[in-house]
Predicted model as a PDB file, atoms N, CA, C, CB and O in Angstrom, pLDDT in the B-factor column:
MODEL        1                                                                  
ATOM      1  N   MET A   1     -20.395  21.225 -35.069  1.00 78.00           N  
ATOM      2  CA  MET A   1     -20.474  21.081 -33.555  1.00 78.00           C  
ATOM      3  C   MET A   1     -21.254  22.275 -32.857  1.00 78.00           C  
ATOM      4  CB  MET A   1     -18.986  21.011 -32.952  1.00 78.00           C  
ATOM      5  O   MET A   1     -20.820  23.418 -32.999  1.00 78.00           O  
ATOM      6  N   ASN A   2     -22.255  22.067 -32.199  1.00 92.00           N  
ATOM      7  CA  ASN A   2     -22.805  23.220 -31.587  1.00 92.00           C  
ATOM      8  C   ASN A   2     -22.261  23.361 -30.188  1.00 92.00           C  
ATOM      9  CB  ASN A   2     -24.303  23.156 -31.586  1.00 92.00           C  
ATOM     10  O   ASN A   2     -21.484  22.527 -29.722  1.00 92.00           O  
ATOM     11  N   VAL A   3     -22.647  24.353 -29.562  1.00 92.00           N  
ATOM     12  CA  VAL A   3     -22.196  24.739 -28.147  1.00 92.00           C  
ATOM     13  C   VAL A   3     -22.358  23.640 -27.329  1.00 92.00           C  
ATOM     14  CB  VAL A   3     -22.944  25.899 -27.532  1.00 92.00           C  
ATOM     15  O   VAL A   3     -21.382  23.222 -26.706  1.00 92.00           O  
ATOM     16  N   LYS A   4     -23.643  23.003 -27.214  1.00 92.00           N  
ATOM     17  CA  LYS A   4     -23.852  22.067 -26.074  1.00 92.00           C  
ATOM     18  C   LYS A   4     -22.856  20.788 -26.339  1.00 92.00           C  
ATOM     19  CB  LYS A   4     -25.505  21.598 -25.981  1.00 92.00           C  
ATOM     20  O   LYS A   4     -22.286  20.224 -25.405  1.00 92.00           O  
ATOM     21  N   THR A   5     -22.734  20.462 -27.458  1.00 94.00           N  
ATOM     22  CA  THR A   5     -21.695  19.276 -27.900  1.00 94.00           C  
ATOM     23  C   THR A   5     -20.358  19.515 -27.476  1.00 94.00           C  
ATOM     24  CB  THR A   5     -21.596  19.073 -29.447  1.00 94.00           C  
ATOM     25  O   THR A   5     -19.681  18.633 -26.947  1.00 94.00           O  
ATOM     26  N   ARG A   6     -19.893  20.825 -27.715  1.00 94.00           N  
ATOM     27  CA  ARG A   6     -18.589  21.266 -27.325  1.00 94.00           C  
ATOM     28  C   ARG A   6     -18.379  21.230 -25.941  1.00 94.00           C  
ATOM     29  CB  ARG A   6     -18.325  22.540 -27.771  1.00 94.00           C  
ATOM     30  O   ARG A   6     -17.326  20.738 -25.536  1.00 94.00           O  
ATOM     31  N   ARG A   7     -19.377  21.761 -24.977  1.00 96.00           N  
ATOM     32  CA  ARG A   7     -19.330  21.794 -23.676  1.00 96.00           C  
ATOM     33  C   ARG A   7     -19.174  20.386 -23.288  1.00 96.00           C  
ATOM     34  CB  ARG A   7     -20.464  22.466 -23.106  1.00 96.00           C  
ATOM     35  O   ARG A   7     -18.092  20.065 -22.798  1.00 96.00           O  
ATOM     36  N   TYR A   8     -20.062  19.526 -23.428  1.00 96.00           N  
ATOM     37  CA  TYR A   8     -20.051  18.026 -23.002  1.00 96.00           C  
ATOM     38  C   TYR A   8     -18.587  17.365 -23.442  1.00 96.00           C  
ATOM     39  CB  TYR A   8     -21.384  17.165 -23.799  1.00 96.00           C  
ATOM     40  O   TYR A   8     -18.067  16.500 -22.737  1.00 96.00           O  
ATOM     41  N   LEU A   9     -18.067  17.770 -24.470  1.00 96.00           N  
ATOM     42  CA  LEU A   9     -16.741  17.171 -24.887  1.00 96.00           C  
ATOM     43  C   LEU A   9     -15.659  17.746 -23.880  1.00 96.00           C  
ATOM     44  CB  LEU A   9     -16.361  17.560 -26.489  1.00 96.00           C  
ATOM     45  O   LEU A   9     -14.804  17.034 -23.354  1.00 96.00           O  
ATOM     46  N   ALA A  10     -15.780  19.045 -23.678  1.00 96.00           N  
ATOM     47  CA  ALA A  10     -14.827  19.625 -22.875  1.00 96.00           C  
ATOM     48  C   ALA A  10     -15.097  19.059 -21.324  1.00 96.00           C  
ATOM     49  CB  ALA A  10     -14.928  21.248 -23.034  1.00 96.00           C  
ATOM     50  O   ALA A  10     -14.106  18.872 -20.616  1.00 96.00           O  
ATOM     51  N   ILE A  11     -16.069  18.859 -20.935  1.00 97.00           N  
ATOM     52  CA  ILE A  11     -16.157  17.967 -19.601  1.00 97.00           C  
ATOM     53  C   ILE A  11     -15.692  16.670 -19.583  1.00 97.00           C  
ATOM     54  CB  ILE A  11     -17.455  17.799 -19.162  1.00 97.00           C  
ATOM     55  O   ILE A  11     -15.096  16.218 -18.605  1.00 97.00           O  
ATOM     56  N   PHE A  12     -15.944  15.948 -20.714  1.00 97.00           N  
ATOM     57  CA  PHE A  12     -15.548  14.568 -20.884  1.00 97.00           C  
ATOM     58  C   PHE A  12     -14.012  14.539 -20.893  1.00 97.00           C  
ATOM     59  CB  PHE A  12     -16.158  13.949 -22.204  1.00 97.00           C  
ATOM     60  O   PHE A  12     -13.448  13.719 -20.169  1.00 97.00           O  
ATOM     61  N   ILE A  13     -13.329  15.333 -21.623  1.00 97.00           N  
ATOM     62  CA  ILE A  13     -11.899  15.428 -21.830  1.00 97.00           C  
ATOM     63  C   ILE A  13     -11.307  15.739 -20.381  1.00 97.00           C  
ATOM     64  CB  ILE A  13     -11.524  16.593 -22.957  1.00 97.00           C  
ATOM     65  O   ILE A  13     -10.407  15.031 -19.931  1.00 97.00           O  
ATOM     66  N   THR A  14     -11.810  16.774 -19.686  1.00 97.00           N  
ATOM     67  CA  THR A  14     -11.380  17.370 -18.359  1.00 97.00           C  
ATOM     68  C   THR A  14     -11.564  16.046 -17.191  1.00 97.00           C  
ATOM     69  CB  THR A  14     -12.465  18.859 -17.968  1.00 97.00           C  
ATOM     70  O   THR A  14     -10.711  15.790 -16.341  1.00 97.00           O  
ATOM     71  N   CYS A  15     -12.712  15.376 -17.341  1.00 98.00           N  
ATOM     72  CA  CYS A  15     -12.795  14.053 -16.532  1.00 98.00           C  
ATOM     73  C   CYS A  15     -11.842  13.085 -16.705  1.00 98.00           C  
ATOM     74  CB  CYS A  15     -13.947  13.384 -16.761  1.00 98.00           C  
ATOM     75  O   CYS A  15     -11.304  12.528 -15.748  1.00 98.00           O  
ATOM     76  N   THR A  16     -11.527  12.782 -18.125  1.00 97.00           N  
ATOM     77  CA  THR A  16     -10.648  11.760 -18.380  1.00 97.00           C  
ATOM     78  C   THR A  16      -9.355  12.119 -18.104  1.00 97.00           C  
ATOM     79  CB  THR A  16     -10.736  11.319 -19.628  1.00 97.00           C  
ATOM     80  O   THR A  16      -8.624  11.214 -17.702  1.00 97.00           O  
ATOM     81  N   ALA A  17      -8.820  13.396 -18.240  1.00 97.00           N  
ATOM     82  CA  ALA A  17      -7.459  13.860 -17.725  1.00 97.00           C  
ATOM     83  C   ALA A  17      -7.367  13.779 -16.345  1.00 97.00           C  
ATOM     84  CB  ALA A  17      -7.133  15.234 -18.089  1.00 97.00           C  
ATOM     85  O   ALA A  17      -6.287  13.404 -15.888  1.00 97.00           O  
ATOM     86  N   ALA A  18      -8.370  14.082 -15.499  1.00 97.00           N  
ATOM     87  CA  ALA A  18      -8.230  14.071 -14.005  1.00 97.00           C  
ATOM     88  C   ALA A  18      -8.144  12.516 -13.603  1.00 97.00           C  
ATOM     89  CB  ALA A  18      -9.548  14.864 -13.247  1.00 97.00           C  
ATOM     90  O   ALA A  18      -7.375  12.155 -12.712  1.00 97.00           O  
ATOM     91  N   LEU A  19      -8.822  11.769 -14.175  1.00 97.00           N  
ATOM     92  CA  LEU A  19      -8.800  10.239 -13.913  1.00 97.00           C  
ATOM     93  C   LEU A  19      -7.473   9.593 -14.375  1.00 97.00           C  
ATOM     94  CB  LEU A  19     -10.016   9.510 -14.690  1.00 97.00           C  
ATOM     95  O   LEU A  19      -6.952   8.655 -13.772  1.00 97.00           O  
ATOM     96  N   ALA A  20      -7.025  10.096 -15.358  1.00 96.00           N  
ATOM     97  CA  ALA A  20      -5.670   9.656 -15.843  1.00 96.00           C  
ATOM     98  C   ALA A  20      -4.528   9.982 -14.939  1.00 96.00           C  
ATOM     99  CB  ALA A  20      -5.378  10.266 -17.158  1.00 96.00           C  
ATOM    100  O   ALA A  20      -3.637   9.174 -14.681  1.00 96.00           O  
ATOM    101  N   LEU A  21      -4.593  11.318 -14.421  1.00 96.00           N  
ATOM    102  CA  LEU A  21      -3.585  11.895 -13.377  1.00 96.00           C  
ATOM    103  C   LEU A  21      -3.816  11.134 -12.213  1.00 96.00           C  
ATOM    104  CB  LEU A  21      -3.743  13.457 -13.043  1.00 96.00           C  
ATOM    105  O   LEU A  21      -2.801  10.703 -11.666  1.00 96.00           O  
ATOM    106  N   TYR A  22      -4.957  10.850 -11.677  1.00 96.00           N  
ATOM    107  CA  TYR A  22      -5.112  10.077 -10.406  1.00 96.00           C  
ATOM    108  C   TYR A  22      -4.629   8.687 -10.499  1.00 96.00           C  
ATOM    109  CB  TYR A  22      -6.533  10.040  -9.975  1.00 96.00           C  
ATOM    110  O   TYR A  22      -3.990   8.121  -9.613  1.00 96.00           O  
ATOM    111  N   GLY A  23      -5.014   8.115 -11.759  1.00 94.00           N  
ATOM    112  CA  GLY A  23      -4.587   6.548 -11.752  1.00 94.00           C  
ATOM    113  C   GLY A  23      -2.923   6.601 -11.841  1.00 94.00           C  
ATOM    114  O   GLY A  23      -2.247   5.795 -11.201  1.00 94.00           O  
ATOM    115  N   THR A  24      -2.411   7.471 -12.563  1.00 94.00           N  
ATOM    116  CA  THR A  24      -0.786   7.533 -12.561  1.00 94.00           C  
ATOM    117  C   THR A  24      -0.269   7.697 -11.305  1.00 94.00           C  
ATOM    118  CB  THR A  24      -0.188   8.669 -13.374  1.00 94.00           C  
ATOM    119  O   THR A  24       0.687   7.010 -10.945  1.00 94.00           O  
ATOM    120  N   ALA A  25      -0.818   8.591 -10.522  1.00 92.00           N  
ATOM    121  CA  ALA A  25      -0.343   8.938  -9.093  1.00 92.00           C  
ATOM    122  C   ALA A  25      -0.519   7.601  -8.269  1.00 92.00           C  
ATOM    123  CB  ALA A  25      -1.258  10.234  -8.392  1.00 92.00           C  
ATOM    124  O   ALA A  25       0.432   7.113  -7.657  1.00 92.00           O  
ATOM    125  N   ALA A  26      -1.793   7.022  -8.280  1.00 91.00           N  
ATOM    126  CA  ALA A  26      -1.961   5.692  -7.676  1.00 91.00           C  
ATOM    127  C   ALA A  26      -1.058   4.591  -8.077  1.00 91.00           C  
ATOM    128  CB  ALA A  26      -3.243   5.253  -7.923  1.00 91.00           C  
ATOM    129  O   ALA A  26      -0.761   3.697  -7.285  1.00 91.00           O  
ATOM    130  N   TYR A  27      -0.695   4.629  -9.073  1.00 91.00           N  
ATOM    131  CA  TYR A  27       0.225   3.422  -9.732  1.00 91.00           C  
ATOM    132  C   TYR A  27       1.525   3.738  -9.195  1.00 91.00           C  
ATOM    133  CB  TYR A  27       0.301   3.352 -11.480  1.00 91.00           C  
ATOM    134  O   TYR A  27       2.150   2.769  -8.764  1.00 91.00           O  
ATOM    135  N   ARG A  28       2.135   4.985  -9.113  1.00 89.00           N  
ATOM    136  CA  ARG A  28       3.329   5.277  -8.753  1.00 89.00           C  
ATOM    137  C   ARG A  28       3.515   5.018  -7.166  1.00 89.00           C  
ATOM    138  CB  ARG A  28       3.582   6.649  -9.194  1.00 89.00           C  
ATOM    139  O   ARG A  28       4.507   4.496  -6.657  1.00 89.00           O  
ATOM    140  N   VAL A  29       2.404   5.469  -6.507  1.00 85.00           N  
ATOM    141  CA  VAL A  29       2.323   5.083  -5.085  1.00 85.00           C  
ATOM    142  C   VAL A  29       2.421   3.619  -4.790  1.00 85.00           C  
ATOM    143  CB  VAL A  29       1.075   5.560  -4.529  1.00 85.00           C  
ATOM    144  O   VAL A  29       3.092   3.235  -3.831  1.00 85.00           O  
ATOM    145  N   GLU A  30       1.866   2.892  -5.468  1.00 86.00           N  
ATOM    146  CA  GLU A  30       1.811   1.303  -5.184  1.00 86.00           C  
ATOM    147  C   GLU A  30       3.041   0.847  -5.571  1.00 86.00           C  
ATOM    148  CB  GLU A  30       0.680   0.455  -5.967  1.00 86.00           C  
ATOM    149  O   GLU A  30       3.558  -0.066  -4.927  1.00 86.00           O  
ATOM    150  N   GLN A  31       3.708   1.423  -6.699  1.00 84.00           N  
ATOM    151  CA  GLN A  31       5.064   0.885  -7.127  1.00 84.00           C  
ATOM    152  C   GLN A  31       6.104   1.230  -5.922  1.00 84.00           C  
ATOM    153  CB  GLN A  31       5.565   1.604  -8.619  1.00 84.00           C  
ATOM    154  O   GLN A  31       6.924   0.453  -5.433  1.00 84.00           O  
ATOM    155  N   ALA A  32       5.888   2.465  -5.595  1.00 77.00           N  
ATOM    156  CA  ALA A  32       6.920   2.938  -4.406  1.00 77.00           C  
ATOM    157  C   ALA A  32       6.809   2.046  -2.978  1.00 77.00           C  
ATOM    158  CB  ALA A  32       6.554   4.624  -3.998  1.00 77.00           C  
ATOM    159  O   ALA A  32       7.780   1.817  -2.257  1.00 77.00           O  
ATOM    160  N   ARG A  33       5.418   1.583  -2.709  1.00 78.00           N  
ATOM    161  CA  ARG A  33       5.106   0.872  -1.635  1.00 78.00           C  
ATOM    162  C   ARG A  33       5.623  -0.435  -1.670  1.00 78.00           C  
ATOM    163  CB  ARG A  33       3.817   0.858  -1.457  1.00 78.00           C  
ATOM    164  O   ARG A  33       5.807  -1.071  -0.632  1.00 78.00           O  
ATOM    165  N   GLN A  34       5.908  -0.952  -2.960  1.00 78.00           N  
ATOM    166  CA  GLN A  34       6.338  -2.392  -2.973  1.00 78.00           C  
ATOM    167  C   GLN A  34       7.774  -2.503  -2.949  1.00 78.00           C  
ATOM    168  CB  GLN A  34       5.826  -3.132  -4.171  1.00 78.00           C  
ATOM    169  O   GLN A  34       8.306  -3.610  -2.863  1.00 78.00           O  
ATOM    170  N   LEU A  35       8.468  -1.393  -3.021  1.00 71.00           N  
ATOM    171  CA  LEU A  35       9.936  -1.456  -3.036  1.00 71.00           C  
ATOM    172  C   LEU A  35      10.464  -1.861  -1.744  1.00 71.00           C  
ATOM    173  CB  LEU A  35      10.534  -0.164  -3.415  1.00 71.00           C  
ATOM    174  O   LEU A  35       9.781  -1.577  -0.760  1.00 71.00           O  
ATOM    175  N   PRO A  36      11.527  -2.455  -1.583  1.00 66.00           N  
ATOM    176  CA  PRO A  36      12.177  -2.705  -0.317  1.00 66.00           C  
ATOM    177  C   PRO A  36      12.521  -1.436   0.343  1.00 66.00           C  
ATOM    178  CB  PRO A  36      13.392  -3.537  -0.485  1.00 66.00           C  
ATOM    179  O   PRO A  36      12.795  -0.412  -0.282  1.00 66.00           O  
ATOM    180  N   ARG A  37      12.496  -1.548   1.806  1.00 59.00           N  
ATOM    181  CA  ARG A  37      12.537  -0.171   2.570  1.00 59.00           C  
ATOM    182  C   ARG A  37      14.087   0.352   2.369  1.00 59.00           C  
ATOM    183  CB  ARG A  37      12.117  -0.367   4.343  1.00 59.00           C  
ATOM    184  O   ARG A  37      14.322   1.557   2.459  1.00 59.00           O  
ATOM    185  N   GLU A  38      14.987  -0.462   2.132  1.00 57.00           N  
ATOM    186  CA  GLU A  38      16.285   0.094   2.088  1.00 57.00           C  
ATOM    187  C   GLU A  38      16.466   0.704   0.763  1.00 57.00           C  
ATOM    188  CB  GLU A  38      17.337  -0.918   2.377  1.00 57.00           C  
ATOM    189  O   GLU A  38      17.202   1.690   0.713  1.00 57.00           O  
ATOM    190  N   TYR A  39      15.930   0.290  -0.290  1.00 57.00           N  
ATOM    191  CA  TYR A  39      16.222   0.987  -1.608  1.00 57.00           C  
ATOM    192  C   TYR A  39      15.298   2.172  -1.715  1.00 57.00           C  
ATOM    193  CB  TYR A  39      16.019   0.013  -2.876  1.00 57.00           C  
ATOM    194  O   TYR A  39      15.592   3.169  -2.376  1.00 57.00           O  
ATOM    195  N   ALA A  40      14.096   2.027  -1.001  1.00 49.00           N  
ATOM    196  CA  ALA A  40      13.070   3.242  -1.129  1.00 49.00           C  
ATOM    197  C   ALA A  40      13.681   4.651  -0.666  1.00 49.00           C  
ATOM    198  CB  ALA A  40      11.722   2.939  -0.177  1.00 49.00           C  
ATOM    199  O   ALA A  40      13.528   5.701  -1.289  1.00 49.00           O  
ATOM    200  N   SER A  41      14.373   4.508   0.483  1.00 54.00           N  
ATOM    201  CA  SER A  41      14.908   5.526   1.137  1.00 54.00           C  
ATOM    202  C   SER A  41      16.411   5.898   0.567  1.00 54.00           C  
ATOM    203  CB  SER A  41      14.879   5.154   2.594  1.00 54.00           C  
ATOM    204  O   SER A  41      17.108   6.744   1.126  1.00 54.00           O  
ATOM    205  N   CYS A  42      16.759   5.305  -0.396  1.00 56.00           N  
ATOM    206  CA  CYS A  42      18.277   5.558  -0.958  1.00 56.00           C  
ATOM    207  C   CYS A  42      18.143   6.209  -2.393  1.00 56.00           C  
ATOM    208  CB  CYS A  42      19.210   4.035  -1.098  1.00 56.00           C  
ATOM    209  O   CYS A  42      19.107   6.107  -3.153  1.00 56.00           O  
ATOM    210  N   ASN A  43      17.112   6.810  -2.769  1.00 56.00           N  
ATOM    211  CA  ASN A  43      17.098   7.503  -4.078  1.00 56.00           C  
ATOM    212  C   ASN A  43      17.561   9.126  -3.932  1.00 56.00           C  
ATOM    213  CB  ASN A  43      15.543   7.370  -4.700  1.00 56.00           C  
ATOM    214  O   ASN A  43      17.449   9.890  -4.890  1.00 56.00           O  
ATOM    215  N   PHE A  44      17.984   9.474  -2.891  1.00 56.00           N  
ATOM    216  CA  PHE A  44      18.459  10.743  -2.709  1.00 56.00           C  
ATOM    217  C   PHE A  44      20.026  11.022  -2.842  1.00 56.00           C  
ATOM    218  CB  PHE A  44      18.009  11.109  -1.451  1.00 56.00           C  
ATOM    219  O   PHE A  44      20.788  10.090  -3.100  1.00 56.00           O  
ATOM    220  N   GLU A  45      20.457  12.236  -2.674  1.00 57.00           N  
ATOM    221  CA  GLU A  45      21.925  12.427  -2.682  1.00 57.00           C  
ATOM    222  C   GLU A  45      22.658  11.849  -1.644  1.00 57.00           C  
ATOM    223  CB  GLU A  45      22.249  13.740  -2.673  1.00 57.00           C  
ATOM    224  O   GLU A  45      23.834  11.499  -1.737  1.00 57.00           O  
ATOM    225  N   ARG A  46      21.878  11.742  -0.551  1.00 61.00           N  
ATOM    226  CA  ARG A  46      22.586  11.068   0.730  1.00 61.00           C  
ATOM    227  C   ARG A  46      21.967   9.758   1.225  1.00 61.00           C  
ATOM    228  CB  ARG A  46      22.541  12.059   1.973  1.00 61.00           C  
ATOM    229  O   ARG A  46      20.958   9.776   1.930  1.00 61.00           O  
ATOM    230  N   CYS A  47      22.590   8.589   0.847  1.00 62.00           N  
ATOM    231  CA  CYS A  47      21.939   7.177   1.196  1.00 62.00           C  
ATOM    232  C   CYS A  47      22.318   6.884   2.540  1.00 62.00           C  
ATOM    233  CB  CYS A  47      22.410   5.947   0.245  1.00 62.00           C  
ATOM    234  O   CYS A  47      23.477   6.523   2.742  1.00 62.00           O  
ATOM    235  N   ILE A  48      21.453   6.994   3.561  1.00 57.00           N  
ATOM    236  CA  ILE A  48      21.747   6.533   4.864  1.00 57.00           C  
ATOM    237  C   ILE A  48      21.104   5.262   5.219  1.00 57.00           C  
ATOM    238  CB  ILE A  48      21.392   7.508   5.803  1.00 57.00           C  
ATOM    239  O   ILE A  48      19.877   5.273   5.316  1.00 57.00           O  
ATOM    240  N   PRO A  49      21.755   4.148   5.433  1.00 57.00           N  
ATOM    241  CA  PRO A  49      20.937   3.005   5.904  1.00 57.00           C  
ATOM    242  C   PRO A  49      20.341   2.988   7.345  1.00 57.00           C  
ATOM    243  CB  PRO A  49      21.749   1.841   5.781  1.00 57.00           C  
ATOM    244  O   PRO A  49      20.837   3.567   8.312  1.00 57.00           O  
ATOM    245  N   HIS A  50      19.369   2.346   7.344  1.00 57.00           N  
ATOM    246  CA  HIS A  50      18.405   2.562   8.541  1.00 57.00           C  
ATOM    247  C   HIS A  50      19.047   1.866   9.734  1.00 57.00           C  
ATOM    248  CB  HIS A  50      16.876   1.943   8.265  1.00 57.00           C  
ATOM    249  O   HIS A  50      18.642   2.160  10.859  1.00 57.00           O  
ATOM    250  N   ASN A  51      20.018   0.964   9.578  1.00 57.00           N  
ATOM    251  CA  ASN A  51      20.569   0.242  10.606  1.00 57.00           C  
ATOM    252  C   ASN A  51      21.937   0.893  10.936  1.00 57.00           C  
ATOM    253  CB  ASN A  51      20.670  -1.234  10.229  1.00 57.00           C  
ATOM    254  O   ASN A  51      22.722   0.239  11.622  1.00 57.00           O  
ATOM    255  N   ALA A  52      22.310   2.212  10.473  1.00 52.00           N  
ATOM    256  CA  ALA A  52      23.654   2.701  10.683  1.00 52.00           C  
ATOM    257  C   ALA A  52      23.735   3.238  12.243  1.00 52.00           C  
ATOM    258  CB  ALA A  52      23.995   3.899   9.562  1.00 52.00           C  
ATOM    259  O   ALA A  52      22.819   3.603  12.980  1.00 52.00           O  
ATOM    260  N   THR A  53      25.026   3.165  12.462  1.00 58.00           N  
ATOM    261  CA  THR A  53      25.155   3.776  13.931  1.00 58.00           C  
ATOM    262  C   THR A  53      25.541   5.270  13.809  1.00 58.00           C  
ATOM    263  CB  THR A  53      26.343   2.976  14.857  1.00 58.00           C  
ATOM    264  O   THR A  53      25.756   5.706  12.678  1.00 58.00           O  
ATOM    265  N   LEU A  54      25.644   6.084  14.868  1.00 54.00           N  
ATOM    266  CA  LEU A  54      26.039   7.422  14.651  1.00 54.00           C  
ATOM    267  C   LEU A  54      27.431   7.503  14.323  1.00 54.00           C  
ATOM    268  CB  LEU A  54      25.756   8.238  15.773  1.00 54.00           C  
ATOM    269  O   LEU A  54      27.775   8.528  13.734  1.00 54.00           O  
ATOM    270  N   ASP A  55      28.293   6.656  14.572  1.00 56.00           N  
ATOM    271  CA  ASP A  55      29.618   6.758  13.962  1.00 56.00           C  
ATOM    272  C   ASP A  55      29.619   6.593  12.445  1.00 56.00           C  
ATOM    273  CB  ASP A  55      30.518   5.732  14.564  1.00 56.00           C  
ATOM    274  O   ASP A  55      30.335   7.304  11.740  1.00 56.00           O  
ATOM    275  N   ALA A  56      28.853   5.699  11.969  1.00 56.00           N  
ATOM    276  CA  ALA A  56      28.758   5.697  10.509  1.00 56.00           C  
ATOM    277  C   ALA A  56      28.198   6.805   9.806  1.00 56.00           C  
ATOM    278  CB  ALA A  56      28.063   4.660  10.122  1.00 56.00           C  
ATOM    279  O   ALA A  56      28.414   6.977   8.606  1.00 56.00           O  
ATOM    280  N   LEU A  57      27.405   7.655  10.578  1.00 53.00           N  
ATOM    281  CA  LEU A  57      26.766   8.806   9.918  1.00 53.00           C  
ATOM    282  C   LEU A  57      27.747   9.969   9.624  1.00 53.00           C  
ATOM    283  CB  LEU A  57      25.623   9.318  10.794  1.00 53.00           C  
ATOM    284  O   LEU A  57      27.561  10.685   8.640  1.00 53.00           O  
ATOM    285  N   ARG A  58      28.740  10.155  10.426  1.00 50.00           N  
ATOM    286  CA  ARG A  58      29.761  11.096  10.383  1.00 50.00           C  
ATOM    287  C   ARG A  58      30.581  11.243   9.125  1.00 50.00           C  
ATOM    288  CB  ARG A  58      30.585  10.821  11.400  1.00 50.00           C  
ATOM    289  O   ARG A  58      31.489  12.073   9.073  1.00 50.00           O  
TER     290      ARG A  58                                                      
ENDMDL                                                                          
END                                                                             
């Protein structure tokens, strides 16, 4: 392999990795967008329903 071939291979691998990361992020955003609203906001330590009253939050 000469230097020119290695440079093109490195550019190709870099572009492929960037596209893979972008595609993965877009896929995860789309999956999160399709979740029901109640489930999407309930993945943390404190799950607070959207229809809760102030007494229920205490």
